C-alpha distance (Angstrom), angle and dihedral (degrees) to the residues before:
residue distance angle dihedral
M1 . . .
E2 3.78 . .
W3 3.79 122.3 .
W4 3.78 122.5 -153.6
D5 3.78 116.5 -130.0
A6 3.83 91.1 -146.6
P7 3.82 136.2 15.0
C8 3.84 89.2 -127.5
Q9 3.79 131.5 19.0
T10 3.81 91.6 -117.2
D11 3.80 95.7 52.5
F12 3.77 116.4 115.3
P13 3.02 135.1 -133.0
K14 3.75 102.5 36.6
I15 3.79 118.9 -129.1
N16 3.79 114.6 -111.7
I17 3.79 97.5 -126.1
Q18 3.82 90.7 -171.4
K19 3.82 88.0 72.6
V20 3.81 96.0 48.9
Q21 3.80 111.4 113.4
P22 3.80 110.0 -171.9
E23 3.77 111.5 -149.5
N24 3.77 118.6 -119.6
S25 3.75 116.5 -108.7
N26 3.77 130.0 -151.8
L27 3.76 130.0 -147.9
S28 3.80 87.3 -119.5
D29 3.84 88.2 65.2
L30 3.83 90.8 64.8
D31 3.78 127.8 84.9
G32 3.81 116.7 -107.3
E33 3.79 98.9 -97.7
T34 3.81 94.6 45.2
R35 3.78 91.8 45.6
Q36 3.80 91.2 51.3
T37 3.81 90.8 50.8
V38 3.81 93.0 48.6
E39 3.81 92.6 47.4
K40 3.82 90.6 50.5
M41 3.80 90.6 49.6
M42 3.82 90.6 49.6
F43 3.81 91.2 48.5
D44 3.80 91.9 48.7
Q45 3.80 91.0 48.8
R46 3.83 91.5 52.1
Q47 3.80 91.4 46.7
K48 3.81 92.6 51.1
A49 3.81 91.0 48.1
L50 3.81 88.6 54.3
G51 3.81 92.2 45.8
L52 3.81 91.4 -113.3
P53 3.82 128.7 130.8
T54 3.80 119.7 -86.6
A55 3.81 120.4 -119.8
D56 3.82 92.0 -92.9
E57 3.79 92.9 46.0
Q58 3.81 91.1 48.6
K59 3.80 90.6 50.0
K60 3.82 90.0 53.1
L61 3.81 91.3 47.8
D62 3.81 90.5 50.3
I63 3.81 91.3 50.9
L64 3.80 90.3 49.3
E65 3.82 92.4 49.4
K66 3.81 90.1 48.9
F67 3.81 89.6 50.7
K68 3.80 91.4 49.0
A69 3.81 91.0 49.9
S70 3.80 92.2 50.3
H71 3.83 92.0 48.7
P72 3.81 107.1 45.0
E73 3.81 89.9 157.7
M74 3.82 90.4 70.1
D75 3.80 119.9 84.9
F76 3.81 113.2 -136.7
S77 3.80 96.2 167.7
N78 3.83 94.7 107.8
A79 3.81 96.5 33.9
K80 3.79 116.6 122.4
I81 3.77 106.1 -149.5
N82 3.79 121.6 177.6
């Protein structure tokens, strides 16, 4: 993260960004919608790091599996699905 030493280039005096101590924030400080978005992003980041599907990718895979189960007459063995 990059901190600006002034809100505008003409501002004087400059802020000593070495002394800036950002306060820690908690998920509980966020409103419901923002918290949900941040938690999803964190989950997706962990999944990608582990080489696993993200929440959206998993949802798509689940829908595909449900479709396959409801249509056993269709052959998906040679299907290339991304």
